[in-house]
NUFIMAR-206156 format. One record per residue (C-alpha): residue number from 1; residue in three letters; x, y negated, z. Coordinates in Angstrom, 1 decimal. Example, Ala and Ser with C-alpha at 12.3 -4.5 7.8 and 13.67 -1.06 7.14 Angstrom:
BEGIN
+-----+------+--------+--------+--------+
: seq : type :     c1 :     c2 :     c3 :
+-----+------+--------+--------+--------+
:   1 :  Ala :   12.3 :    4.5 :    7.8 :
:   2 :  Ser :   13.7 :    1.1 :    7.1 :
+-----+------+--------+--------+--------+
This chain:
BEGIN
+-----+------+--------+--------+--------+
: seq : type :     c1 :     c2 :     c3 :
+-----+------+--------+--------+--------+
:   1 :  Met :  -13.9 :   12.7 :  -40.2 :
:   2 :  Thr :  -15.4 :    9.9 :  -42.3 :
:   3 :  Gly :  -16.4 :   12.4 :  -45.0 :
:   4 :  Phe :  -18.1 :   14.7 :  -42.5 :
:   5 :  Leu :  -20.1 :   11.8 :  -41.1 :
:   6 :  Gln :  -21.2 :   10.7 :  -44.6 :
:   7 :  Asn :  -22.2 :   14.2 :  -45.5 :
:   8 :  Thr :  -24.1 :   14.5 :  -42.2 :
:   9 :  Phe :  -26.0 :   11.3 :  -42.9 :
:  10 :  Asn :  -26.8 :   12.4 :  -46.4 :
:  11 :  Gly :  -28.1 :   15.7 :  -45.0 :
:  12 :  Leu :  -30.3 :   13.9 :  -42.5 :
:  13 :  Val :  -31.8 :   11.8 :  -45.3 :
:  14 :  Ser :  -32.5 :   14.9 :  -47.4 :
:  15 :  Gly :  -33.9 :   16.5 :  -44.3 :
:  16 :  Ala :  -36.2 :   13.5 :  -43.8 :
:  17 :  Phe :  -38.0 :   14.4 :  -47.1 :
:  18 :  Tyr :  -38.1 :   18.0 :  -46.2 :
:  19 :  Ala :  -39.5 :   17.2 :  -42.8 :
:  20 :  Leu :  -42.3 :   15.0 :  -44.1 :
:  21 :  Leu :  -43.3 :   17.6 :  -46.8 :
:  22 :  Ala :  -43.0 :   20.6 :  -44.5 :
:  23 :  Leu :  -45.1 :   18.8 :  -41.8 :
:  24 :  Gly :  -47.9 :   18.4 :  -44.3 :
:  25 :  Leu :  -47.6 :   22.0 :  -45.5 :
:  26 :  Ala :  -47.6 :   23.3 :  -41.9 :
:  27 :  Val :  -50.8 :   21.5 :  -40.9 :
:  28 :  Ile :  -52.6 :   22.7 :  -44.0 :
:  29 :  Phe :  -51.5 :   26.3 :  -43.7 :
:  30 :  Gly :  -52.2 :   26.3 :  -40.0 :
:  31 :  Met :  -55.7 :   25.0 :  -40.4 :
:  32 :  Leu :  -56.8 :   26.8 :  -43.6 :
:  33 :  Arg :  -54.2 :   29.6 :  -44.0 :
:  34 :  Val :  -53.7 :   28.2 :  -47.5 :
:  35 :  Val :  -50.3 :   28.1 :  -49.1 :
:  36 :  Asn :  -50.7 :   24.7 :  -50.9 :
:  37 :  Phe :  -48.5 :   25.2 :  -54.0 :
:  38 :  Ala :  -49.7 :   21.8 :  -55.3 :
:  39 :  His :  -47.9 :   20.0 :  -52.5 :
:  40 :  Gly :  -45.0 :   19.2 :  -54.7 :
:  41 :  Ala :  -47.3 :   17.8 :  -57.4 :
:  42 :  Phe :  -48.8 :   15.4 :  -54.8 :
:  43 :  Tyr :  -45.3 :   14.3 :  -53.9 :
:  44 :  Met :  -44.7 :   13.6 :  -57.6 :
:  45 :  Leu :  -47.9 :   11.7 :  -57.8 :
:  46 :  Gly :  -46.9 :    9.5 :  -54.8 :
:  47 :  Ala :  -43.7 :    8.5 :  -56.6 :
:  48 :  Phe :  -45.4 :    8.1 :  -60.0 :
:  49 :  Gly :  -48.2 :    6.1 :  -58.4 :
:  50 :  Ala :  -45.7 :    3.7 :  -56.9 :
:  51 :  Tyr :  -44.0 :    3.4 :  -60.2 :
:  52 :  Val :  -47.3 :    2.7 :  -62.1 :
:  53 :  Leu :  -48.5 :    0.2 :  -59.5 :
:  54 :  Leu :  -45.2 :   -1.7 :  -59.8 :
:  55 :  Thr :  -44.8 :   -1.7 :  -63.6 :
:  56 :  Glu :  -48.5 :   -2.1 :  -64.6 :
:  57 :  Ala :  -50.0 :   -4.1 :  -61.7 :
:  58 :  Gly :  -47.0 :   -5.7 :  -60.0 :
:  59 :  Val :  -47.8 :   -4.0 :  -56.7 :
:  60 :  Pro :  -44.6 :   -4.0 :  -54.6 :
:  61 :  Phe :  -43.1 :   -1.1 :  -52.8 :
:  62 :  Trp :  -44.4 :   -2.1 :  -49.3 :
:  63 :  Ala :  -48.0 :   -2.1 :  -50.5 :
:  64 :  Ala :  -47.5 :    1.2 :  -52.4 :
:  65 :  Leu :  -46.2 :    2.7 :  -49.2 :
:  66 :  Val :  -49.7 :    2.3 :  -47.8 :
:  67 :  Ile :  -51.9 :    2.5 :  -50.9 :
:  68 :  Met :  -50.5 :    5.8 :  -52.3 :
:  69 :  Pro :  -50.7 :    8.0 :  -49.2 :
:  70 :  Val :  -54.2 :    6.8 :  -48.4 :
:  71 :  Gly :  -55.4 :    7.2 :  -52.0 :
:  72 :  Leu :  -53.9 :   10.7 :  -52.2 :
:  73 :  Ala :  -55.3 :   11.7 :  -48.8 :
:  74 :  Leu :  -58.8 :   10.8 :  -50.1 :
:  75 :  Leu :  -58.1 :   12.7 :  -53.3 :
:  76 :  Gly :  -57.0 :   15.7 :  -51.3 :
:  77 :  Met :  -60.1 :   15.6 :  -49.2 :
:  78 :  Ala :  -62.3 :   15.5 :  -52.3 :
:  79 :  Leu :  -60.4 :   18.5 :  -53.8 :
:  80 :  Glu :  -60.7 :   20.4 :  -50.6 :
:  81 :  Arg :  -64.4 :   20.0 :  -50.5 :
:  82 :  Ala :  -64.9 :   20.6 :  -54.2 :
:  83 :  Phe :  -62.6 :   23.6 :  -54.7 :
:  84 :  Val :  -60.4 :   24.8 :  -51.8 :
:  85 :  His :  -63.3 :   25.1 :  -49.3 :
:  86 :  Arg :  -65.2 :   27.4 :  -51.6 :
:  87 :  Leu :  -62.4 :   30.0 :  -51.6 :
:  88 :  Thr :  -61.4 :   30.0 :  -47.9 :
:  89 :  Arg :  -63.4 :   33.1 :  -47.1 :
:  90 :  Leu :  -61.7 :   35.1 :  -49.9 :
:  91 :  Asp :  -58.2 :   36.5 :  -50.1 :
:  92 :  Pro :  -55.6 :   33.7 :  -49.6 :
:  93 :  Leu :  -54.2 :   34.6 :  -53.0 :
:  94 :  Tyr :  -57.2 :   32.9 :  -54.7 :
:  95 :  Asn :  -56.3 :   29.5 :  -53.2 :
:  96 :  Phe :  -52.7 :   30.0 :  -54.0 :
:  97 :  Leu :  -53.6 :   30.5 :  -57.6 :
:  98 :  Leu :  -55.9 :   27.5 :  -57.5 :
:  99 :  Thr :  -53.2 :   25.2 :  -56.1 :
: 100 :  Phe :  -50.7 :   26.6 :  -58.6 :
: 101 :  Gly :  -53.1 :   25.9 :  -61.5 :
: 102 :  Leu :  -53.7 :   22.4 :  -60.0 :
: 103 :  Thr :  -50.0 :   21.8 :  -60.0 :
: 104 :  Leu :  -49.7 :   22.6 :  -63.7 :
: 105 :  Ile :  -52.7 :   20.4 :  -64.6 :
: 106 :  Leu :  -51.4 :   17.4 :  -62.6 :
: 107 :  Gln :  -47.9 :   17.8 :  -64.1 :
: 108 :  Asp :  -49.2 :   18.1 :  -67.7 :
: 109 :  Leu :  -51.5 :   15.1 :  -67.3 :
: 110 :  Val :  -48.5 :   13.0 :  -66.1 :
: 111 :  Lys :  -46.3 :   14.3 :  -69.0 :
: 112 :  Leu :  -49.1 :   13.6 :  -71.5 :
: 113 :  Arg :  -49.3 :   10.0 :  -70.4 :
: 114 :  Tyr :  -45.7 :    9.1 :  -69.5 :
: 115 :  Gly :  -43.6 :   11.8 :  -71.1 :
: 116 :  Val :  -40.9 :   13.9 :  -69.5 :
: 117 :  Gln :  -38.2 :   11.3 :  -69.2 :
: 118 :  Ser :  -37.1 :   10.0 :  -65.8 :
: 119 :  Ser :  -38.2 :    6.4 :  -65.0 :
: 120 :  Pro :  -36.2 :    4.1 :  -62.7 :
: 121 :  Tyr :  -37.9 :    2.4 :  -59.7 :
: 122 :  Glu :  -36.2 :   -0.7 :  -58.3 :
: 123 :  Thr :  -35.1 :   -0.6 :  -54.7 :
: 124 :  Pro :  -36.9 :   -3.3 :  -52.6 :
: 125 :  Ser :  -34.7 :   -6.4 :  -52.4 :
: 126 :  Ala :  -34.8 :   -6.4 :  -48.6 :
: 127 :  Leu :  -33.3 :   -2.9 :  -48.6 :
: 128 :  Asn :  -30.4 :   -3.5 :  -51.0 :
: 129 :  Gly :  -26.8 :   -3.4 :  -49.9 :
: 130 :  Ser :  -25.3 :   -1.2 :  -47.2 :
: 131 :  Val :  -25.0 :   -0.9 :  -43.4 :
: 132 :  Asp :  -21.6 :   -0.9 :  -41.8 :
: 133 :  Phe :  -21.3 :    2.0 :  -39.3 :
: 134 :  Gly :  -17.7 :    1.3 :  -38.6 :
: 135 :  Leu :  -16.1 :    4.4 :  -40.0 :
: 136 :  Phe :  -18.2 :    4.2 :  -43.2 :
: 137 :  Asp :  -20.8 :    2.2 :  -45.0 :
: 138 :  Phe :  -24.2 :    3.7 :  -45.9 :
: 139 :  Pro :  -26.9 :    2.4 :  -48.3 :
: 140 :  Thr :  -29.5 :    0.4 :  -46.4 :
: 141 :  Tyr :  -32.3 :    2.1 :  -48.2 :
: 142 :  Arg :  -31.2 :    5.5 :  -47.0 :
: 143 :  Val :  -30.9 :    4.3 :  -43.5 :
: 144 :  Phe :  -34.5 :    3.0 :  -43.8 :
: 145 :  Ile :  -35.7 :    6.3 :  -45.1 :
: 146 :  Leu :  -34.2 :    8.2 :  -42.2 :
: 147 :  Gly :  -35.5 :    5.7 :  -39.6 :
: 148 :  Phe :  -39.0 :    5.6 :  -41.2 :
: 149 :  Ala :  -39.3 :    9.4 :  -41.5 :
: 150 :  Val :  -38.2 :    9.9 :  -37.9 :
: 151 :  Ala :  -40.8 :    7.2 :  -36.8 :
: 152 :  Val :  -43.5 :    8.9 :  -38.8 :
: 153 :  Cys :  -42.7 :   12.4 :  -37.3 :
: 154 :  Val :  -42.5 :   10.9 :  -33.8 :
: 155 :  Gly :  -45.8 :    9.1 :  -34.4 :
: 156 :  Val :  -47.5 :   12.3 :  -35.6 :
: 157 :  Trp :  -46.1 :   14.2 :  -32.6 :
: 158 :  Trp :  -47.4 :   11.5 :  -30.2 :
: 159 :  Val :  -50.9 :   11.6 :  -31.8 :
: 160 :  Leu :  -51.0 :   15.4 :  -31.7 :
: 161 :  Thr :  -49.8 :   15.7 :  -28.1 :
: 162 :  Arg :  -51.1 :   12.6 :  -26.4 :
: 163 :  Thr :  -54.6 :   12.1 :  -27.8 :
: 164 :  Arg :  -57.6 :   14.3 :  -27.5 :
: 165 :  Val :  -58.3 :   14.3 :  -31.2 :
: 166 :  Gly :  -54.6 :   15.2 :  -31.8 :
: 167 :  Met :  -54.7 :   18.1 :  -29.3 :
: 168 :  Val :  -57.8 :   19.5 :  -30.9 :
: 169 :  Val :  -56.2 :   19.3 :  -34.4 :
: 170 :  Arg :  -52.9 :   20.9 :  -33.1 :
: 171 :  Ala :  -54.9 :   23.7 :  -31.5 :
: 172 :  Cys :  -56.9 :   24.2 :  -34.7 :
: 173 :  Thr :  -53.7 :   24.2 :  -36.7 :
: 174 :  Glu :  -51.5 :   26.5 :  -34.5 :
: 175 :  Arg :  -54.2 :   28.8 :  -32.9 :
: 176 :  Pro :  -57.3 :   28.5 :  -34.9 :
: 177 :  Glu :  -58.9 :   31.8 :  -33.8 :
: 178 :  Leu :  -58.4 :   31.0 :  -30.1 :
: 179 :  Thr :  -59.7 :   27.5 :  -30.7 :
: 180 :  Arg :  -62.9 :   28.9 :  -32.2 :
: 181 :  Ala :  -63.2 :   31.2 :  -29.1 :
: 182 :  Phe :  -63.5 :   28.1 :  -26.9 :
: 183 :  Gly :  -66.4 :   26.8 :  -29.0 :
: 184 :  Ile :  -64.6 :   24.2 :  -31.0 :
: 185 :  Asp :  -65.8 :   23.7 :  -34.5 :
: 186 :  Val :  -62.6 :   24.2 :  -36.5 :
: 187 :  Gly :  -64.4 :   23.7 :  -39.8 :
: 188 :  Arg :  -65.1 :   20.0 :  -39.2 :
: 189 :  Trp :  -61.4 :   19.3 :  -39.0 :
: 190 :  Val :  -60.4 :   21.2 :  -42.1 :
: 191 :  Thr :  -61.1 :   18.4 :  -44.7 :
: 192 :  Pro :  -59.4 :   15.5 :  -42.8 :
: 193 :  Val :  -56.4 :   17.7 :  -42.0 :
: 194 :  Phe :  -56.0 :   18.8 :  -45.6 :
: 195 :  Gly :  -56.2 :   15.1 :  -46.6 :
: 196 :  Phe :  -53.6 :   14.2 :  -44.0 :
: 197 :  Gly :  -51.2 :   16.8 :  -45.2 :
: 198 :  Ile :  -51.6 :   15.6 :  -48.8 :
: 199 :  Gly :  -51.1 :   12.0 :  -47.6 :
: 200 :  Leu :  -47.7 :   13.0 :  -46.1 :
: 201 :  Ala :  -46.6 :   14.4 :  -49.4 :
: 202 :  Gly :  -47.6 :   11.2 :  -51.1 :
: 203 :  Leu :  -45.7 :    9.1 :  -48.5 :
: 204 :  Ala :  -42.6 :   11.2 :  -49.1 :
: 205 :  Gly :  -43.0 :   10.6 :  -52.9 :
: 206 :  Val :  -43.2 :    6.8 :  -52.5 :
: 207 :  Leu :  -40.1 :    6.9 :  -50.3 :
: 208 :  Ala :  -38.3 :    9.0 :  -53.0 :
: 209 :  Ala :  -39.1 :    6.7 :  -55.9 :
: 210 :  Pro :  -36.3 :    4.2 :  -55.4 :
: 211 :  Met :  -33.8 :    6.9 :  -54.6 :
: 212 :  Arg :  -34.5 :    9.8 :  -57.0 :
: 213 :  Ala :  -35.5 :   10.0 :  -60.6 :
: 214 :  Val :  -39.3 :    9.6 :  -61.0 :
: 215 :  Asn :  -40.4 :   12.3 :  -63.4 :
: 216 :  Pro :  -43.3 :   14.8 :  -63.7 :
: 217 :  Leu :  -41.1 :   17.7 :  -62.5 :
: 218 :  Met :  -39.6 :   16.1 :  -59.4 :
: 219 :  Gly :  -42.0 :   18.0 :  -57.2 :
: 220 :  Ala :  -41.4 :   21.4 :  -58.8 :
: 221 :  Asp :  -37.7 :   21.0 :  -58.1 :
: 222 :  Leu :  -38.3 :   20.4 :  -54.4 :
: 223 :  Ile :  -41.3 :   22.5 :  -53.4 :
: 224 :  Ile :  -39.5 :   25.9 :  -53.3 :
: 225 :  Val :  -37.0 :   24.6 :  -50.8 :
: 226 :  Val :  -39.8 :   23.1 :  -48.8 :
: 227 :  Phe :  -41.5 :   26.5 :  -48.7 :
: 228 :  Ala :  -38.3 :   28.0 :  -47.4 :
: 229 :  Val :  -38.2 :   25.2 :  -44.7 :
: 230 :  Val :  -41.7 :   26.0 :  -43.5 :
: 231 :  Val :  -40.9 :   29.8 :  -43.4 :
: 232 :  Ile :  -37.7 :   29.1 :  -41.4 :
: 233 :  Gly :  -39.5 :   26.8 :  -39.0 :
: 234 :  Gly :  -42.4 :   29.2 :  -38.6 :
: 235 :  Leu :  -45.6 :   29.1 :  -40.6 :
: 236 :  Gly :  -48.1 :   26.8 :  -39.0 :
: 237 :  Ser :  -45.6 :   25.4 :  -36.5 :
: 238 :  Ile :  -45.6 :   21.7 :  -36.6 :
: 239 :  Phe :  -42.4 :   21.2 :  -34.5 :
: 240 :  Gly :  -40.7 :   24.0 :  -36.3 :
: 241 :  Ser :  -41.4 :   22.5 :  -39.7 :
: 242 :  Val :  -39.9 :   19.1 :  -38.7 :
: 243 :  Ala :  -36.9 :   20.7 :  -37.0 :
: 244 :  Ala :  -36.2 :   23.1 :  -39.8 :
: 245 :  Gly :  -36.5 :   20.2 :  -42.4 :
: 246 :  Phe :  -33.7 :   18.2 :  -40.8 :
: 247 :  Gly :  -31.7 :   21.3 :  -40.1 :
: 248 :  Ile :  -31.9 :   22.6 :  -43.7 :
: 249 :  Gly :  -31.0 :   19.1 :  -45.0 :
: 250 :  Leu :  -27.8 :   19.3 :  -43.0 :
: 251 :  Val :  -27.0 :   22.8 :  -44.0 :
: 252 :  Gln :  -27.5 :   21.9 :  -47.7 :
: 253 :  Ala :  -25.3 :   18.8 :  -47.5 :
: 254 :  Trp :  -22.5 :   20.6 :  -45.6 :
: 255 :  Gly :  -22.8 :   23.6 :  -48.0 :
: 256 :  Glu :  -22.5 :   21.4 :  -51.1 :
: 257 :  Ala :  -19.5 :   19.5 :  -49.6 :
: 258 :  Tyr :  -17.5 :   22.3 :  -48.1 :
: 259 :  Leu :  -18.5 :   25.4 :  -50.2 :
: 260 :  Ser :  -18.2 :   23.7 :  -53.6 :
: 261 :  Asp :  -15.6 :   26.3 :  -54.5 :
: 262 :  Phe :  -18.3 :   29.0 :  -54.0 :
: 263 :  Pro :  -21.1 :   27.7 :  -56.2 :
: 264 :  Ile :  -23.3 :   30.7 :  -55.8 :
: 265 :  Ile :  -23.3 :   30.3 :  -52.0 :
: 266 :  Ser :  -23.7 :   26.5 :  -52.0 :
: 267 :  Gln :  -26.7 :   26.7 :  -54.3 :
: 268 :  Thr :  -28.5 :   29.4 :  -52.5 :
: 269 :  Ile :  -27.5 :   28.6 :  -48.9 :
: 270 :  Val :  -31.1 :   27.6 :  -48.0 :
: 271 :  Phe :  -32.4 :   31.1 :  -49.0 :
: 272 :  Ile :  -29.5 :   32.8 :  -47.3 :
: 273 :  Val :  -30.5 :   31.0 :  -44.0 :
: 274 :  Met :  -34.1 :   32.0 :  -44.6 :
: 275 :  Ala :  -33.2 :   35.6 :  -45.0 :
: 276 :  Val :  -31.1 :   35.7 :  -41.9 :
: 277 :  Val :  -33.8 :   33.9 :  -39.8 :
: 278 :  Leu :  -36.5 :   36.3 :  -41.1 :
: 279 :  Leu :  -34.3 :   39.4 :  -40.2 :
: 280 :  Trp :  -33.9 :   38.0 :  -36.7 :
: 281 :  Arg :  -37.3 :   36.5 :  -36.2 :
: 282 :  Pro :  -39.9 :   37.5 :  -38.8 :
: 283 :  Ala :  -42.3 :   34.8 :  -37.6 :
: 284 :  Gly :  -39.7 :   32.0 :  -38.1 :
: 285 :  Leu :  -37.7 :   30.1 :  -35.5 :
: 286 :  Phe :  -40.8 :   28.5 :  -33.8 :
: 287 :  Gly :  -43.6 :   30.7 :  -35.2 :
: 288 :  Arg :  -45.7 :   33.0 :  -33.1 :
: 289 :  Glu :  -45.6 :   36.7 :  -33.7 :
: 290 :  Glu :  -48.9 :   38.2 :  -34.9 :
: 291 :  Ala :  -50.3 :   40.8 :  -32.5 :
: 292 :  Pro :  -50.6 :   44.2 :  -34.2 :
: 293 :  Ala :  -54.1 :   45.1 :  -35.1 :
+-----+------+--------+--------+--------+
C-alpha cells in the first residue's frame, strides 16, 4: 500500500509538469493552430535561466520563479510578431518547421555557452526535507511542485471561466471560427496568448531545475510525451490538456513500477494509451469532432 501511494504521488508530480506544459501548448494550438515544437526549448530555457540567475547573479529561486516566466513570455510575444505571425496564413507545416528550427538554434546556443553536461541547481532551503504523510514521507519540494502546479492550473481555469477577458480568450482558443463569426477580433489576442503559453513552459522549467538535471536537451526529452498528452486530452482543449497531463503522469509512474518486467510496455505506455484513445475518440478525450466539409 505504501509503495502504491508513493508511486501515485510521484506520478502526480510528473503530471504537474505535463499539465503546465500541455496547458501552454493547448492555448497556443487553439488560438493559432500552430504545433509549437519549440515548447520544450522554452522549458529548458526556464530551467537554464534560473540556473544562470543563481550562479552568475545570485538571484534566488523565488525571484527566478517570477523573472523567467515573464521574461520568456515577452520573448515569445516578440518571436510571434516577428516570425510566427507571418506564416499563420500558410500551411501549418511551415510554422512547425519554424519552431523545430528555433528549437535547434536555442539548444545549440545553450550548448555552445554551457556545454552538454548537466548542471545541479540547489533546492531552496525552505523546501528541503520531507513531509510526513503517515504511511510514507515525501520530499517537501515535490509536495510544493504539486501544490503550486495545481494552484496555477486552478488560477488559469478561474481566469478563463470567471472573467470577461478569460472567456474571450477561451472562446478564441477552443472555437476560433465561431468566435470570429460573433465579430470578436481573434487576431488581437494571438500575441499575448502565445506569450502566455511560452511563459507556462518557462515556469515549468524553473520548477524542474532543482529536481531534474539542468541541461540543453532536457526539453527534447520531454516534449514528445507532452505532445502525446495534448493529443490524448484533445487538441485545443484546455481542461483536457490538464486532465490528461495528470492522468499520463499516473499511468507512467504505475507502468514503471508495476510493469518493469516488461520494459517495452513500460517505456511506451504513454503512446499505447494515445493509440487506444485515438482509435476510440479521434479528437481526443475532450476534443471536439471536426464537422465534415
